N, C-alpha and C positions, 0 to 999 in steps of 0.2 A: 433803848438801842443799840446792842455792844455787837459789832461786825465781828463777825463770824465766817468767812471768810480765807482763812489762815492755810487750806489745802492748797488753795490753789493761789495765793502770797506765793507762799513757800517755795511754788515751781521756777526754776532760773526762763526769763524769757524763752530763750533757744529753745530748752523742751516744747515749750506750749506749743513755737513754732514750728518746732520737728514734728508735732504729734497733729498737726494740722496739715503739715505736707501730706502723711501719710491718711491722712481720710483723703484730697484732693486724687493720689493718685491712682487711690482705690475707688473714685465717684467717676469716671466718666459721662455717665448719663445720671438725670432725676431717677433712674428705677437702685442703680447703685447706688447712691445717695442716701436709698429708704433703706436699702438692703445694710450700707456699713453704720446708719444712724440704729438701725432694728438691732445690731446683734452687740452695739455696745450699750444698748437698753437692756437687753436679755444678759449682757453679762452684769451691769449692774443690780442686778434683782426686779428688771420692773416686767408686767406680765402681757403676753400679750391678748390681746380681746378682739373680737369679729366683731362686724356693727348688727349677723345677720340673728345672729345672739341675746338673748334679756343680759340686760348686766344689773350683778351689783357691788356696788363699787364703794365700800367704809373704807371708814378717816385709815387713814395713814398706808391705803396702799396703792404702790405702780403700777400703772399701765401705762399705755401704749394699743394704737385703733391705727392701720393701712386703708388707704382709700386710692385703690390702681397700682397700685406698687409702687406710687408718684408723689404722694401725698402719705407724709406719720403726724400723724397728735399725738404726743405723749404727758401724762396730767400724774402727779404725788397731790395726794388727796393730804392737807390738816390735818393736824388730829386733835382739831377743835372745830373743822367744819361743820360744818350743818347744811342742810338746799334754804337755801336763799342767801348766804354767805356768796364773798368775792372770788373770779378769775384772777390770780397773779399774770397773763400770758405776755410770750413773747412769740414772735411772732417772723418767717422768713420763706426763700423759696429754692425750692431744690435743683429749677433750670437755668439756663444758660443762654446763653443766642449761639447759634451754632450751626450747621450743614447738616441736612436729614435728610436719610435715601428717599427716595420717592417711590411709593406703592409699583409703578412701575418705572424698573429704573436702568433697564437695560438698554444703551446708547452705544454708538461708534465710530466713527468717519477716520479718512485716512490712515486705515491700520491701527488702530488704535480701537482699545474699547476701554469705553466709559462710564461710567454711572451718577448715572442722573441725580441731582439733588434738590434740594428746596432750603430755601435761607430760612431760618427760624428764629423770629426775634429780632434787634436794631444791632447786627454783628458789626463790626469794623470789617467789613469782607476784604477789603486787602493784604488782611495780615492772615489769611486763610491759606493767598497764592505763597509755594515754594515753603510748604512746609510739608511735614515724613506723618500720615495722616493715617490713623484706620477707621474703626467704625466696632460701634460698644452698645448697647441697648439689650432689650428682650426678643424674645424669638417665642411665639405663640407652637406648642408645641403639642400634637397629635400622640398620642400610644393606644393599646390596644382597647384600654376598657374609659380614656381619663383625656383632656384635656387641661393643660399648666402652662405656664408662662419663664420660662430660663432664665436667666440673664447670660448674655455674651459677650471677649470683651478678648477681642485680635492683639497679641500685645505686640502686635511687630508692623512697621507702616508698609501699610499695603492700595497707599494711594496717594496721589499728590499731585495739585492744580498746579502746574505751571506756568513760568510769569513768561509773557514775551519779551523778545530779546529789545534791546535799547535800539539798536541800530533796523529793528521796525518799527517803533515807535518813540518817536526822539524825541511825542510830549509828556514821555509816563514821568519824569522829574517836576513836571510843572502841576499836570492833574492825574489822578488816577481813579475813576469809577469805574469798575469792572458793570457789563451787561449782566445782573443775576442768571439769568437764563441761559444765555451761550458762552461766558467768559468761563461762568465759577458750575466747571464740567472736568471731578477728579477721572485722571487716568489710573485706569489700575491693569492695564496690561497692553501687549498688543496681540493681532489678529495672526500674527507670523507664528510666535510662542503659543498663540492657544491650539493652534492646528500639531505643533508638533506633539503638546502634552496632552491633543487627543487625547487618549485610552484612558486619562484619569479623570478629565475635567468633568468627562459628558456619563452621567451615569443616570441617561434616561430622562424619559417627559414625563415631565410637572408642574402644576401649576407654576412655583416658586422660581424654573428654569427656565419657563416660559417668558418671564419678567424678568427675570432679572438676569444677570450671568450668571454661568456654571461655576463658574472660576470660585465665584465674587459667597454660592452657594456652599460647594464644596469645603468652602476654609468656614465657617460657618457651619457644618457639618462634622466638618472636625474637631471644630472642637468643644461638642455639647453631643456629639457621639450616636448623632442623627443617620437620617437616611432623608433626601432633599423632601421625599414623598410627606414627612410629618410633618413639615411647617406648612401651616395655618395663612401665620401673617407676622410679618417683627415690625418693629420700631427700633430704626438703630439711625443712633448717633453718630461725626463724622466725629471726631477727636482727634490731637497733638499726641504725639507719642512723646516727645519731647516729659521727662519727666517733671514735675514743679520742687524746687530746689533752695534754698538759704544763697546768695548772694549777694556782691557788694562789695568793697573792699575792706569795709569795716563788719560786713555779716550781718548787717543792719534788713538787708530787701530781702524778700519774697518773690521769686520771679516764679509764676504760678498763670493756670489756667483756671477758668474760672469762678476765681476770689470774687467774684459776683455772679451767686451769695454764698459762694462755696463753706467761706469764712463766718459771718450768721448764723450757718446749720452748726456749724461745728463750734461757737463760742457759746451760742446756745445750748446746743446737747449736754457741753463740760459743765456750765453752769446749772442747768438745773441738777443734773447729778450730782453735782458738786454741793447745791443748795440740802441736797438728800442725806448725804454722807459728814454734815456738815456737825460739829458739837451739839446746835441748836435742833438740827436736824428737822423733821415736819411736827414733830409733840405738840409746838403749841404755835402752831398756821393756823390761824382761823379760814385759808381759804385754801383754793387751788391748784397749785402751781403747774399752769402746761408751756408746754413750747410745741410751736404751730410750722410747720414746714410742709409751704403749696407747694405744686407745678403750675406752671402756664401763669409765672406772673409778669415776664417776657414778651407774652403776646397778651396779654390784658387780663389772665386770671376768672377770665368767663366758662367755663367748664364746670363737669362733675365735681370736680377733687381742687377747682381755685378757691383760691379768697373768697369769690365772688356770688361763691355755690351757698345753698343753704347749710356745708355739712358743719360748720363752728357751731352754730348757732342749734343744729340737730343734739349732737354732743355737750355743748352746752347744759341744754334742757333736760338730757336723760343724765348727764350728773348732777341738777339741781330739783332731781324726781325726789317726793320721801315726805318733801313739806307740804305749805300750803299754795292754792289754784297761784297765788303767781308769785312761787317761790323765784324762779326765773330772771320775770321780770326785778326783783328785788336785789338781785342779786350783777344786775349790770352798773348799778349807780354804786357798787362799791368796790366794780374790777374796772381795771388800767390794760392797755393792751402797748408794748412795743414791737412795734415796727423796725426788723432789725436790719437794712439793710447798706451796702457801701455808698460811702458817700468821696465826692472828687479833691482828691488834693490840691493844693497850684499846683502849676507844670509850669518847671522855671522858664520855659521855650515859650508861654503863652499865657505869660503870667494879667496878663492886661485882657482875657478873659473872663476873669474871675471878679465879684464885686469886691473893689479896693477896700473894704473894711471886714472879711470877712476869707480871705487868703487860707482856709486847713492846710494843715501842714504835717506831714509824717511823725510819728511820735511825743504828738503831745494831746495827743484821746481822744475816744470817739467824738462823733461830729454830729452833733442835733438842728435837726434841717428844720429850717421856717420858709414859710409860703404863703402869704395871705388871701392869694388867692385857690387856698384849699387842697396846694398838688401835693402837700404835705400836712399831714395831721398836726402834726406840734402848735400848741395856743404857750399863754402865761402860765398854766394849769397845769398842765401835763409835762411842762421844762422845767419848773418849782421842781415837782415832787420829785424828779428823775436827776436834781440837781442837786437833794438831799438829801440821795441813794448814794451816788457818787462821793461827795463828802466825806458821808460815811467810811468810804470804803477805800477812801484816797486815790482817787480816778479821775483826774481833769477831763473838763469837758471844751469843745470847741463848738462856734455857733458856724450858721454857714447860709445862707441866701444867694440868689442865682440875681445877677443883672437887672436890670427892669429891661434891658435890650437883648436877651439871650433867652430862650426858652427853656422850662421846666423840664426833667422827666416827674416821674409819679412812681408808687410805691403801693404796695397793699393796705397802709395807712387808714388812705383816704376811706378808698368800702368797705374798708372794717369795721369804721370808725359810725361812717352813715349808715349802714346796714345792720350794725346789731346796738347805735346809739350809745359806746363806747368810751372814754376817754382812752385816749392816743396819743403816744408822743413815735417822732420817727426819729433816728436814729442807725449810725453807720461807721464803720472803724473807714480812714481816709487812703485812697490809695492811688493810682496812675494805672493809664491804658482801659478806663474801661470799656467793655466787650472786646476790648482787642483777644486776637487767640492766645497772650503768654501778656497775664494782667501786671502790676506790681504793687507790691505795697508792705510795710516795715515789720517788722520784728514781733515790735511793741504791742503794736494796736491789739494781737492778736492774743496776749494779754490780759490789756487793758477791757479791753470785753469780757475775758473771761471774768474779771472782775466785777464786773458792773452788771452783769444779766446772772452769775450768782448770789451779787448782794441787792441786786432788784427782786427775787424771789424769796430772798430771806427777810427781807425790814422792811419790803410794802406796804400790808397791814399795820405796822407800825407810822409810817408816814404818813400813810392816808387820814388814821386815824388824829393828826393834828391840824390836819389839812381842811377849814372849813371853807365851804363857795355858797352850795344851795341850799 
């Protein structure tokens, strides 16, 4: 098993970290994550397929397909693949906790124009106060002869959720748990200024301006060069306008929004593309290498394009077609899924919250997640396979398990493992401030994950061939 990860291995840590930062700054919503991923795949020679059309995928082809433009699945077919062979899979998610604009968002109180928002996922909502916010997402636009979705990203601060001053809330420093309906309501403008600017903010009556402040609708229309009456609907996320950056006295940290889980979207993408461009490439691979980036993980994955849907099975079945009647079923025990989602690094101010023998550190490698209650899908066999691959590509690994008196999160790993019968391992790069509007990770974690994921794509079939269980 000769290691062929020289392309990523030769890149400086800072170079890969800066590329991740560029990715994050271009991706303020799941739709933008998929759009950025799609562009990078096309640049790497992948072709786009459509679910509605017939496929005739052959060895050495590189393709991808999107669902709802918020989930994307890419695959590269090994030169020695035949129906019934396995799939080497890495899955992550495109969504992150955020505030989302309600279907009817027009609110106002005490001379302010406010925007009604919904809390999506399990965010640290107090971190959204006193931040310079904008909106990004997609708008469904009706033209003369078609309806399509258009991405929008207003690149300046237009919203803010102001804190109540300490003089009126003396207990704020003891505990602060805002009411999500009445206290997390961003300010857009004042009604006085709206009246002054009325000639440019009122664009006629339509459904969009009836449900939302005309000021907001006009900003969106200016971005896309459309009229308010063309807007059928939209899905908009609020996002911090402060860009992701490298920080720390030694430039070792990444300060950014949405590291959970855009770091693994980016690194699995780099791993897949790198594995196709390496010296060995695809020619001798009997498997199909797959990257699966799903929407809606933060809210349970139960959607038509979430990990808990039938989408993965249907695509795997289409790629297994042409063999025996049981080609798909034969492929499952030859396949492997890495569920890639961020992990909790030990917090220096709350170290007692972490299990004493599993205090994960920044810089020391990706973290294998264990939970005997099956909140994570890792077991001794799947961990052993990934440890062998990590050794092959010289990446150190860490282990984590939560304390018995602490709740454990979950990932797409257990649901895909159970739904498809796949051998699965949960892993992620360590970080702090998970689910905050601004999260924190280490620059070295980006390169370590890229190396591991490329090494997995290239080396899994050979490692699997020496593992005997069933």
